[in-house]
N, CA, C and O atoms as a CHARMM CRD file, in Angstrom:
* protein
*
  336
    1    1 MET  N    108.10400 192.40100 247.48900 PROA 1      0.00000
    2    1 MET  CA   108.01300 191.36100 248.49900 PROA 1      0.00000
    3    1 MET  C    106.60700 191.31600 249.10000 PROA 1      0.00000
    4    1 MET  O    106.11700 190.25700 249.49300 PROA 1      0.00000
    5    2 HSD  N    105.96900 192.48600 249.16300 PROA 2      0.00000
    6    2 HSD  CA   104.61700 192.52000 249.71600 PROA 2      0.00000
    7    2 HSD  C    103.68000 191.61900 248.91400 PROA 2      0.00000
    8    2 HSD  O    102.85700 190.90700 249.49000 PROA 2      0.00000
    9    3 GLN  N    103.80100 191.64700 247.59400 PROA 3      0.00000
   10    3 GLN  CA   102.94700 190.81800 246.75400 PROA 3      0.00000
   11    3 GLN  C    103.20200 189.32700 246.98800 PROA 3      0.00000
   12    3 GLN  O    102.27600 188.52000 246.91100 PROA 3      0.00000
   13    4 LEU  N    104.44100 188.96400 247.26800 PROA 4      0.00000
   14    4 LEU  CA   104.76000 187.57200 247.57100 PROA 4      0.00000
   15    4 LEU  C    104.08100 187.14400 248.86600 PROA 4      0.00000
   16    4 LEU  O    103.53100 186.04600 248.95000 PROA 4      0.00000
   17    5 VAL  N    104.11900 188.01000 249.87600 PROA 5      0.00000
   18    5 VAL  CA   103.45700 187.71100 251.14700 PROA 5      0.00000
   19    5 VAL  C    101.95000 187.57200 250.93300 PROA 5      0.00000
   20    5 VAL  O    101.32300 186.66000 251.47100 PROA 5      0.00000
   21    6 VAL  N    101.37400 188.48100 250.14400 PROA 6      0.00000
   22    6 VAL  CA    99.93400 188.41000 249.84100 PROA 6      0.00000
   23    6 VAL  C     99.61700 187.10100 249.13000 PROA 6      0.00000
   24    6 VAL  O     98.63000 186.44300 249.46000 PROA 6      0.00000
   25    7 LEU  N    100.43800 186.71500 248.16000 PROA 7      0.00000
   26    7 LEU  CA   100.22400 185.46700 247.43900 PROA 7      0.00000
   27    7 LEU  C    100.25900 184.26700 248.38000 PROA 7      0.00000
   28    7 LEU  O     99.41400 183.37700 248.28800 PROA 7      0.00000
   29    8 LEU  N    101.22600 184.24600 249.27200 PROA 8      0.00000
   30    8 LEU  CA   101.34800 183.12100 250.19800 PROA 8      0.00000
   31    8 LEU  C    100.19300 183.07300 251.19800 PROA 8      0.00000
   32    8 LEU  O     99.76500 181.99100 251.59900 PROA 8      0.00000
   33    9 GLN  N     99.68600 184.24200 251.60300 PROA 9      0.00000
   34    9 GLN  CA    98.60600 184.28400 252.59100 PROA 9      0.00000
   35    9 GLN  C     97.23700 184.03600 251.98500 PROA 9      0.00000
   36    9 GLN  O     96.40900 183.34900 252.58200 PROA 9      0.00000
   37   10 THR  N     96.99100 184.59300 250.79900 PROA 10     0.00000
   38   10 THR  CA    95.64200 184.53500 250.23000 PROA 10     0.00000
   39   10 THR  C     95.52600 183.62000 249.01600 PROA 10     0.00000
   40   10 THR  O     94.43100 183.17800 248.66700 PROA 10     0.00000
   41   11 GLY  N     96.64400 183.34100 248.38200 PROA 11     0.00000
   42   11 GLY  CA    96.59500 182.54100 247.16600 PROA 11     0.00000
   43   11 GLY  C     96.20300 183.35000 245.94400 PROA 11     0.00000
   44   11 GLY  O     96.01700 182.79600 244.86100 PROA 11     0.00000
   45   12 GLN  N     96.07600 184.66400 246.11600 PROA 12     0.00000
   46   12 GLN  CA    95.70400 185.54900 245.01600 PROA 12     0.00000
   47   12 GLN  C     96.83000 186.53500 244.74700 PROA 12     0.00000
   48   12 GLN  O     97.59500 186.90400 245.63800 PROA 12     0.00000
   49   13 LEU  N     96.90400 186.94500 243.49500 PROA 13     0.00000
   50   13 LEU  CA    97.96000 187.87500 243.10400 PROA 13     0.00000
   51   13 LEU  C     97.35200 188.97300 242.25500 PROA 13     0.00000
   52   13 LEU  O     96.97100 188.73600 241.10800 PROA 13     0.00000
   53   14 LYS  N     97.25600 190.18600 242.81500 PROA 14     0.00000
   54   14 LYS  CA    96.65800 191.30500 242.09500 PROA 14     0.00000
   55   14 LYS  C     97.61700 191.90600 241.06700 PROA 14     0.00000
   56   14 LYS  O     97.18600 192.39600 240.02300 PROA 14     0.00000
   57   15 HSD  N     98.90600 191.86700 241.36200 PROA 15     0.00000
   58   15 HSD  CA    99.90900 192.47800 240.48800 PROA 15     0.00000
   59   15 HSD  C    100.98300 191.44500 240.12100 PROA 15     0.00000
   60   15 HSD  O    102.05900 191.44100 240.71800 PROA 15     0.00000
   61   16 PRO  N    100.70800 190.58600 239.16200 PROA 16     0.00000
   62   16 PRO  CA   101.69400 189.55400 238.80500 PROA 16     0.00000
   63   16 PRO  C    102.98900 190.13100 238.22900 PROA 16     0.00000
   64   16 PRO  O    104.03800 189.48900 238.28400 PROA 16     0.00000
   65   17 ASP  N    102.90900 191.33800 237.68100 PROA 17     0.00000
   66   17 ASP  CA   104.11700 191.96000 237.14500 PROA 17     0.00000
   67   17 ASP  C    105.15200 192.23300 238.23100 PROA 17     0.00000
   68   17 ASP  O    106.35200 192.23200 237.95900 PROA 17     0.00000
   69   18 LEU  N    104.69300 192.46500 239.45800 PROA 18     0.00000
   70   18 LEU  CA   105.62200 192.71300 240.56100 PROA 18     0.00000
   71   18 LEU  C    106.36500 191.44200 240.97600 PROA 18     0.00000
   72   18 LEU  O    107.45600 191.51200 241.54300 PROA 18     0.00000
   73   19 MET  N    105.77100 190.28600 240.69200 PROA 19     0.00000
   74   19 MET  CA   106.43600 189.02600 241.03500 PROA 19     0.00000
   75   19 MET  C    107.68200 188.80400 240.17600 PROA 19     0.00000
   76   19 MET  O    108.61200 188.11300 240.59000 PROA 19     0.00000
   77   20 VAL  N    107.69400 189.38700 238.99100 PROA 20     0.00000
   78   20 VAL  CA   108.87000 189.27200 238.12900 PROA 20     0.00000
   79   20 VAL  C    110.08000 189.87300 238.84000 PROA 20     0.00000
   80   20 VAL  O    111.18200 189.33000 238.76700 PROA 20     0.00000
   81   21 ALA  N    109.87200 190.99000 239.52200 PROA 21     0.00000
   82   21 ALA  CA   110.96700 191.63900 240.24400 PROA 21     0.00000
   83   21 ALA  C    111.47300 190.74900 241.37900 PROA 21     0.00000
   84   21 ALA  O    112.67600 190.69000 241.63100 PROA 21     0.00000
   85   22 VAL  N    110.56800 190.06300 242.05800 PROA 22     0.00000
   86   22 VAL  CA   110.96200 189.17200 243.15900 PROA 22     0.00000
   87   22 VAL  C    111.80400 188.01300 242.62000 PROA 22     0.00000
   88   22 VAL  O    112.84300 187.67300 243.18700 PROA 22     0.00000
   89   23 VAL  N    111.34600 187.41500 241.52600 PROA 23     0.00000
   90   23 VAL  CA   112.08800 186.30500 240.92500 PROA 23     0.00000
   91   23 VAL  C    113.44900 186.78300 240.41700 PROA 23     0.00000
   92   23 VAL  O    114.45600 186.10000 240.60100 PROA 23     0.00000
   93   24 ALA  N    113.48000 187.95500 239.77700 PROA 24     0.00000
   94   24 ALA  CA   114.73900 188.49800 239.27000 PROA 24     0.00000
   95   24 ALA  C    115.71200 188.79700 240.40800 PROA 24     0.00000
   96   24 ALA  O    116.89900 188.48700 240.30800 PROA 24     0.00000
   97   25 ALA  N    115.22000 189.39100 241.47800 PROA 25     0.00000
   98   25 ALA  CA   116.08500 189.70300 242.62300 PROA 25     0.00000
   99   25 ALA  C    116.63300 188.42700 243.24700 PROA 25     0.00000
  100   25 ALA  O    117.81500 188.35900 243.58600 PROA 25     0.00000
  101   26 ALA  N    115.78700 187.42000 243.40100 PROA 26     0.00000
  102   26 ALA  CA   116.24900 186.14700 243.96300 PROA 26     0.00000
  103   26 ALA  C    117.31800 185.52600 243.07000 PROA 26     0.00000
  104   26 ALA  O    118.31600 185.00100 243.56500 PROA 26     0.00000
  105   27 GLY  N    117.11400 185.58500 241.76800 PROA 27     0.00000
  106   27 GLY  CA   118.11900 185.06100 240.83700 PROA 27     0.00000
  107   27 GLY  C    119.43700 185.79700 240.93300 PROA 27     0.00000
  108   27 GLY  O    120.50400 185.18400 240.88900 PROA 27     0.00000
  109   28 HSD  N    119.36700 187.11200 241.06500 PROA 28     0.00000
  110   28 HSD  CA   120.60400 187.88800 241.19100 PROA 28     0.00000
  111   28 HSD  C    121.34400 187.56100 242.49000 PROA 28     0.00000
  112   28 HSD  O    122.56400 187.39500 242.48700 PROA 28     0.00000
  113   29 PHE  N    120.61000 187.46900 243.59000 PROA 29     0.00000
  114   29 PHE  CA   121.26700 187.14500 244.86000 PROA 29     0.00000
  115   29 PHE  C    121.87300 185.74400 244.82400 PROA 29     0.00000
  116   29 PHE  O    122.94900 185.51600 245.37600 PROA 29     0.00000
  117   30 LEU  N    121.19300 184.81800 244.18300 PROA 30     0.00000
  118   30 LEU  CA   121.73000 183.47000 244.03600 PROA 30     0.00000
  119   30 LEU  C    122.99700 183.48400 243.17900 PROA 30     0.00000
  120   30 LEU  O    123.97300 182.80400 243.49600 PROA 30     0.00000
  121   31 MET  N    122.97900 184.25200 242.10800 PROA 31     0.00000
  122   31 MET  CA   124.14800 184.35300 241.22900 PROA 31     0.00000
  123   31 MET  C    125.33100 184.99700 241.96000 PROA 31     0.00000
  124   31 MET  O    126.46800 184.55200 241.80300 PROA 31     0.00000
  125   32 ILE  N    125.07300 186.02900 242.74800 PROA 32     0.00000
  126   32 ILE  CA   126.14100 186.68300 243.50900 PROA 32     0.00000
  127   32 ILE  C    126.72500 185.71300 244.53200 PROA 32     0.00000
  128   32 ILE  O    127.94400 185.62900 244.68100 PROA 32     0.00000
  129   33 ALA  N    125.86700 184.98500 245.23300 PROA 33     0.00000
  130   33 ALA  CA   126.34900 184.01100 246.22000 PROA 33     0.00000
  131   33 ALA  C    127.17800 182.92300 245.55000 PROA 33     0.00000
  132   33 ALA  O    128.20000 182.50300 246.09200 PROA 33     0.00000
  133   34 ALA  N    126.75300 182.46500 244.38400 PROA 34     0.00000
  134   34 ALA  CA   127.50600 181.43500 243.66300 PROA 34     0.00000
  135   34 ALA  C    128.86000 181.96200 243.20600 PROA 34     0.00000
  136   34 ALA  O    129.85200 181.23400 243.24000 PROA 34     0.00000
  137   35 CYS  N    128.90700 183.21100 242.78200 PROA 35     0.00000
  138   35 CYS  CA   130.18400 183.80400 242.37000 PROA 35     0.00000
  139   35 CYS  C    131.15100 183.91000 243.55200 PROA 35     0.00000
  140   35 CYS  O    132.33000 183.57700 243.43400 PROA 35     0.00000
  141   36 VAL  N    130.64000 184.37400 244.68200 PROA 36     0.00000
  142   36 VAL  CA   131.49500 184.49500 245.87300 PROA 36     0.00000
  143   36 VAL  C    131.98100 183.11500 246.30600 PROA 36     0.00000
  144   36 VAL  O    133.15700 182.94200 246.62800 PROA 36     0.00000
  145   37 TYR  N    131.08300 182.13700 246.31400 PROA 37     0.00000
  146   37 TYR  CA   131.45800 180.77800 246.70200 PROA 37     0.00000
  147   37 TYR  C    132.51600 180.19900 245.75300 PROA 37     0.00000
  148   37 TYR  O    133.52300 179.64600 246.19400 PROA 37     0.00000
  149   38 GLY  N    132.27500 180.33300 244.46900 PROA 38     0.00000
  150   38 GLY  CA   133.22900 179.81500 243.48300 PROA 38     0.00000
  151   38 GLY  C    134.57400 180.50600 243.56900 PROA 38     0.00000
  152   38 GLY  O    135.61800 179.86500 243.45000 PROA 38     0.00000
  153   39 PHE  N    134.55000 181.81100 243.77600 PROA 39     0.00000
  154   39 PHE  CA   135.80100 182.56100 243.89200 PROA 39     0.00000
  155   39 PHE  C    136.55400 182.16600 245.16100 PROA 39     0.00000
  156   39 PHE  O    137.77500 182.01600 245.14100 PROA 39     0.00000
  157   40 ALA  N    135.82500 181.99800 246.26200 PROA 40     0.00000
  158   40 ALA  CA   136.46800 181.62600 247.53000 PROA 40     0.00000
  159   40 ALA  C    137.11500 180.24700 247.43800 PROA 40     0.00000
  160   40 ALA  O    138.12800 180.00000 248.09200 PROA 40     0.00000
  161   41 ARG  N    136.54600 179.34400 246.63500 PROA 41     0.00000
  162   41 ARG  CA   137.12800 178.00300 246.48100 PROA 41     0.00000
  163   41 ARG  C    138.47000 178.02600 245.76300 PROA 41     0.00000
  164   41 ARG  O    139.22300 177.05400 245.82100 PROA 41     0.00000
  165   42 MET  N    138.77200 179.12400 245.08900 PROA 42     0.00000
  166   42 MET  CA   140.05300 179.24800 244.39700 PROA 42     0.00000
  167   42 MET  C    141.17600 179.65200 245.35200 PROA 42     0.00000
  168   42 MET  O    142.33600 179.73800 244.94800 PROA 42     0.00000
  169   43 HSD  N    140.83200 179.90200 246.62100 PROA 43     0.00000
  170   43 HSD  CA   141.78900 180.33900 247.64600 PROA 43     0.00000
  171   43 HSD  C    142.56400 181.57400 247.18300 PROA 43     0.00000
  172   43 HSD  O    143.79100 181.55300 247.09700 PROA 43     0.00000
  173   44 PRO  N    141.82400 182.65700 246.88500 PROA 44     0.00000
  174   44 PRO  CA   142.48400 183.85800 246.38000 PROA 44     0.00000
  175   44 PRO  C    143.26700 184.58000 247.47200 PROA 44     0.00000
  176   44 PRO  O    142.99500 184.44300 248.66500 PROA 44     0.00000
  177   45 ARG  N    144.22900 185.33600 247.02300 PROA 45     0.00000
  178   45 ARG  CA   145.01300 186.16700 247.94700 PROA 45     0.00000
  179   45 ARG  C    144.31100 187.50000 248.11800 PROA 45     0.00000
  180   45 ARG  O    143.29700 187.76900 247.47400 PROA 45     0.00000
  181   46 LEU  N    144.86300 188.33700 248.99700 PROA 46     0.00000
  182   46 LEU  CA   144.24100 189.61600 249.32300 PROA 46     0.00000
  183   46 LEU  C    144.06100 190.49200 248.07800 PROA 46     0.00000
  184   46 LEU  O    143.01500 191.12000 247.91300 PROA 46     0.00000
  185   47 ARG  N    145.05900 190.53800 247.21400 PROA 47     0.00000
  186   47 ARG  CA   144.95300 191.36800 246.00200 PROA 47     0.00000
  187   47 ARG  C    143.80600 190.88300 245.10900 PROA 47     0.00000
  188   47 ARG  O    143.08100 191.69700 244.53600 PROA 47     0.00000
  189   48 GLN  N    143.64300 189.58700 244.99000 PROA 48     0.00000
  190   48 GLN  CA   142.55600 189.05600 244.16200 PROA 48     0.00000
  191   48 GLN  C    141.19200 189.35900 244.77900 PROA 48     0.00000
  192   48 GLN  O    140.24000 189.66100 244.05900 PROA 48     0.00000
  193   49 TRP  N    141.09000 189.28200 246.11000 PROA 49     0.00000
  194   49 TRP  CA   139.84600 189.64500 246.77500 PROA 49     0.00000
  195   49 TRP  C    139.54000 191.12100 246.54900 PROA 49     0.00000
  196   49 TRP  O    138.39300 191.49600 246.30700 PROA 49     0.00000
  197   50 THR  N    140.57500 191.95400 246.63000 PROA 50     0.00000
  198   50 THR  CA   140.39600 193.38700 246.40200 PROA 50     0.00000
  199   50 THR  C    139.87000 193.64300 244.99400 PROA 50     0.00000
  200   50 THR  O    138.95900 194.45000 244.80200 PROA 50     0.00000
  201   51 GLU  N    140.44200 192.95800 244.01800 PROA 51     0.00000
  202   51 GLU  CA   139.98200 193.11200 242.64000 PROA 51     0.00000
  203   51 GLU  C    138.54800 192.60600 242.47200 PROA 51     0.00000
  204   51 GLU  O    137.75400 193.21300 241.75300 PROA 51     0.00000
  205   52 PHE  N    138.22300 191.51500 243.12300 PROA 52     0.00000
  206   52 PHE  CA   136.88300 190.93000 243.05000 PROA 52     0.00000
  207   52 PHE  C    135.84600 191.89300 243.62300 PROA 52     0.00000
  208   52 PHE  O    134.81900 192.15500 242.99700 PROA 52     0.00000
  209   53 VAL  N    136.11800 192.41100 244.80200 PROA 53     0.00000
  210   53 VAL  CA   135.18500 193.32700 245.46000 PROA 53     0.00000
  211   53 VAL  C    135.09400 194.64800 244.68900 PROA 53     0.00000
  212   53 VAL  O    134.00700 195.20600 244.53600 PROA 53     0.00000
  213   54 THR  N    136.22900 195.14300 244.20800 PROA 54     0.00000
  214   54 THR  CA   136.22600 196.37500 243.42000 PROA 54     0.00000
  215   54 THR  C    135.37300 196.21200 242.16400 PROA 54     0.00000
  216   54 THR  O    134.62500 197.12000 241.80200 PROA 54     0.00000
  217   55 GLY  N    135.47800 195.08000 241.51000 PROA 55     0.00000
  218   55 GLY  CA   134.65200 194.81800 240.34000 PROA 55     0.00000
  219   55 GLY  C    133.17100 194.82000 240.67400 PROA 55     0.00000
  220   55 GLY  O    132.35900 195.34500 239.91200 PROA 55     0.00000
  221   56 GLY  N    132.81800 194.23800 241.80600 PROA 56     0.00000
  222   56 GLY  CA   131.42000 194.23900 242.23500 PROA 56     0.00000
  223   56 GLY  C    130.91100 195.63500 242.53500 PROA 56     0.00000
  224   56 GLY  O    129.80100 195.99900 242.14700 PROA 56     0.00000
  225   57 VAL  N    131.73000 196.41400 243.22900 PROA 57     0.00000
  226   57 VAL  CA   131.33300 197.79200 243.55400 PROA 57     0.00000
  227   57 VAL  C    131.19400 198.62100 242.27200 PROA 57     0.00000
  228   57 VAL  O    130.24300 199.38800 242.12700 PROA 57     0.00000
  229   58 LEU  N    132.13300 198.46500 241.35600 PROA 58     0.00000
  230   58 LEU  CA   132.06200 199.20800 240.09600 PROA 58     0.00000
  231   58 LEU  C    130.82100 198.84100 239.28800 PROA 58     0.00000
  232   58 LEU  O    130.23800 199.70000 238.62700 PROA 58     0.00000
  233   59 SER  N    130.41800 197.59100 239.33300 PROA 59     0.00000
  234   59 SER  CA   129.20700 197.20100 238.59500 PROA 59     0.00000
  235   59 SER  C    127.96300 197.84400 239.20700 PROA 59     0.00000
  236   59 SER  O    127.04200 198.21600 238.48000 PROA 59     0.00000
  237   60 ILE  N    127.92400 197.97700 240.52600 PROA 60     0.00000
  238   60 ILE  CA   126.79400 198.63900 241.18300 PROA 60     0.00000
  239   60 ILE  C    126.77600 200.13000 240.85900 PROA 60     0.00000
  240   60 ILE  O    125.71900 200.70800 240.61000 PROA 60     0.00000
  241   61 VAL  N    127.95200 200.74000 240.86400 PROA 61     0.00000
  242   61 VAL  CA   128.05100 202.16300 240.50500 PROA 61     0.00000
  243   61 VAL  C    127.60900 202.37200 239.05300 PROA 61     0.00000
  244   61 VAL  O    126.91100 203.33900 238.74800 PROA 61     0.00000
  245   62 TYR  N    128.01300 201.47300 238.16900 PROA 62     0.00000
  246   62 TYR  CA   127.61400 201.55500 236.76400 PROA 62     0.00000
  247   62 TYR  C    126.09900 201.42900 236.62600 PROA 62     0.00000
  248   62 TYR  O    125.48100 202.16700 235.85800 PROA 62     0.00000
  249   63 PHE  N    125.50600 200.50700 237.35800 PROA 63     0.00000
  250   63 PHE  CA   124.05000 200.33600 237.33900 PROA 63     0.00000
  251   63 PHE  C    123.35600 201.61000 237.79700 PROA 63     0.00000
  252   63 PHE  O    122.39000 202.05200 237.17400 PROA 63     0.00000
  253   64 ALA  N    123.84500 202.20400 238.88700 PROA 64     0.00000
  254   64 ALA  CA   123.25400 203.44800 239.38700 PROA 64     0.00000
  255   64 ALA  C    123.40500 204.56600 238.35800 PROA 64     0.00000
  256   64 ALA  O    122.48900 205.36800 238.17700 PROA 64     0.00000
  257   65 ALA  N    124.55300 204.62600 237.68300 PROA 65     0.00000
  258   65 ALA  CA   124.77000 205.65600 236.66000 PROA 65     0.00000
  259   65 ALA  C    123.79600 205.47300 235.49500 PROA 65     0.00000
  260   65 ALA  O    123.28700 206.45400 234.95200 PROA 65     0.00000
  261   66 ILE  N    123.53900 204.23900 235.11600 PROA 66     0.00000
  262   66 ILE  CA   122.57500 203.97700 234.04500 PROA 66     0.00000
  263   66 ILE  C    121.18400 204.47100 234.45700 PROA 66     0.00000
  264   66 ILE  O    120.48600 205.10100 233.66300 PROA 66     0.00000
  265   67 ILE  N    120.79500 204.18900 235.67800 PROA 67     0.00000
  266   67 ILE  CA   119.47900 204.62700 236.16200 PROA 67     0.00000
  267   67 ILE  C    119.38500 206.14000 236.16700 PROA 67     0.00000
  268   67 ILE  O    118.38700 206.70400 235.71700 PROA 67     0.00000
  269   68 VAL  N    120.42200 206.80500 236.67500 PROA 68     0.00000
  270   68 VAL  CA   120.39900 208.26600 236.77600 PROA 68     0.00000
  271   68 VAL  C    120.35600 208.91500 235.39400 PROA 68     0.00000
  272   68 VAL  O    119.64200 209.89800 235.19800 PROA 68     0.00000
  273   69 THR  N    121.11200 208.37700 234.43500 PROA 69     0.00000
  274   69 THR  CA   121.19600 209.01500 233.12600 PROA 69     0.00000
  275   69 THR  C    120.06800 208.64700 232.17900 PROA 69     0.00000
  276   69 THR  O    119.67900 209.47200 231.35300 PROA 69     0.00000
  277   70 THR  N    119.52900 207.44300 232.26900 PROA 70     0.00000
  278   70 THR  CA   118.51900 207.03300 231.29500 PROA 70     0.00000
  279   70 THR  C    117.12400 206.84700 231.88600 PROA 70     0.00000
  280   70 THR  O    116.14400 206.77800 231.14500 PROA 70     0.00000
  281   71 GLY  N    117.02800 206.76800 233.18400 PROA 71     0.00000
  282   71 GLY  CA   115.71300 206.56000 233.80500 PROA 71     0.00000
  283   71 GLY  C    115.53700 207.40900 235.04300 PROA 71     0.00000
  284   71 GLY  O    115.34600 206.87500 236.13500 PROA 71     0.00000
  285   72 PRO  N    115.59800 208.73600 234.89500 PROA 72     0.00000
  286   72 PRO  CA   115.51100 209.59100 236.08700 PROA 72     0.00000
  287   72 PRO  C    114.21600 209.41600 236.87400 PROA 72     0.00000
  288   72 PRO  O    114.15600 209.76600 238.05300 PROA 72     0.00000
  289   73 GLN  N    113.18000 208.87900 236.23400 PROA 73     0.00000
  290   73 GLN  CA   111.92900 208.66200 236.95700 PROA 73     0.00000
  291   73 GLN  C    112.08400 207.58900 238.03300 PROA 73     0.00000
  292   73 GLN  O    111.23600 207.47500 238.91800 PROA 73     0.00000
  293   74 TYR  N    113.16200 206.80100 237.96500 PROA 74     0.00000
  294   74 TYR  CA   113.38900 205.73100 238.93600 PROA 74     0.00000
  295   74 TYR  C    114.32500 206.13300 240.06900 PROA 74     0.00000
  296   74 TYR  O    114.60000 205.31600 240.94800 PROA 74     0.00000
  297   75 ILE  N    114.81600 207.35300 240.07500 PROA 75     0.00000
  298   75 ILE  CA   115.74700 207.78900 241.12000 PROA 75     0.00000
  299   75 ILE  C    115.07600 207.72300 242.49100 PROA 75     0.00000
  300   75 ILE  O    115.68800 207.26600 243.45700 PROA 75     0.00000
  301   76 GLY  N    113.83900 208.17000 242.58300 PROA 76     0.00000
  302   76 GLY  CA   113.11600 208.10300 243.85600 PROA 76     0.00000
  303   76 GLY  C    112.95900 206.67600 244.34100 PROA 76     0.00000
  304   76 GLY  O    113.09400 206.39800 245.53300 PROA 76     0.00000
  305   77 LEU  N    112.67400 205.76900 243.41300 PROA 77     0.00000
  306   77 LEU  CA   112.54700 204.35100 243.76700 PROA 77     0.00000
  307   77 LEU  C    113.87400 203.79700 244.27700 PROA 77     0.00000
  308   77 LEU  O    113.90600 203.03900 245.24600 PROA 77     0.00000
  309   78 LEU  N    114.96100 204.17700 243.62200 PROA 78     0.00000
  310   78 LEU  CA   116.29300 203.73700 244.06600 PROA 78     0.00000
  311   78 LEU  C    116.59200 204.24400 245.46200 PROA 78     0.00000
  312   78 LEU  O    117.10500 203.50200 246.30000 PROA 78     0.00000
  313   79 LYS  N    116.27700 205.50000 245.71800 PROA 79     0.00000
  314   79 LYS  CA   116.51900 206.08200 247.04700 PROA 79     0.00000
  315   79 LYS  C    115.71300 205.35500 248.11200 PROA 79     0.00000
  316   79 LYS  O    116.22200 205.06900 249.19600 PROA 79     0.00000
  317   80 ARG  N    114.44800 205.05500 247.80300 PROA 80     0.00000
  318   80 ARG  CA   113.62300 204.32900 248.77400 PROA 80     0.00000
  319   80 ARG  C    114.13000 202.91200 248.99800 PROA 80     0.00000
  320   80 ARG  O    114.11400 202.40900 250.12200 PROA 80     0.00000
  321   81 ALA  N    114.57700 202.27500 247.93400 PROA 81     0.00000
  322   81 ALA  CA   115.04800 200.89400 248.03900 PROA 81     0.00000
  323   81 ALA  C    116.28900 200.79900 248.91400 PROA 81     0.00000
  324   81 ALA  O    116.43400 199.85600 249.69200 PROA 81     0.00000
  325   82 PHE  N    117.18200 201.77500 248.78700 PROA 82     0.00000
  326   82 PHE  CA   118.43400 201.74000 249.54100 PROA 82     0.00000
  327   82 PHE  C    118.40200 202.67200 250.75200 PROA 82     0.00000
  328   82 PHE  O    119.41800 202.87100 251.41800 PROA 82     0.00000
  329   83 ARG  N    117.22300 203.24400 251.03200 PROA 83     0.00000
  330   83 ARG  CA   117.03000 204.12600 252.19000 PROA 83     0.00000
  331   83 ARG  C    118.06500 205.23500 252.24000 PROA 83     0.00000
  332   83 ARG  O    118.69200 205.47900 253.27100 PROA 83     0.00000
  333   84 VAL  N    118.23300 205.90300 251.09900 PROA 84     0.00000
  334   84 VAL  CA   119.20400 207.00400 251.00500 PROA 84     0.00000
  335   84 VAL  C    118.46800 208.30700 251.03500 PROA 84     0.00000
  336   84 VAL  O    119.08900 209.36800 250.96900 PROA 84     0.00000
């Protein structure tokens, strides 16, 4: 996000590779919001909401497991990102 602020303030971008992460994160948040919106329009019951949220939590846990097992060099970055 810092690089985005620098780009907006100065018009220059020293690390364009970091902008890929900003675009990817924005796309993911947009996709998550669209999924929640679309699911809510189906008027789900409590059990369906539970399954929906459980699926989301499991996908995050799976992502963290992938990072821990295949990219241990990124564990510190994950901790900083989530302030753990």
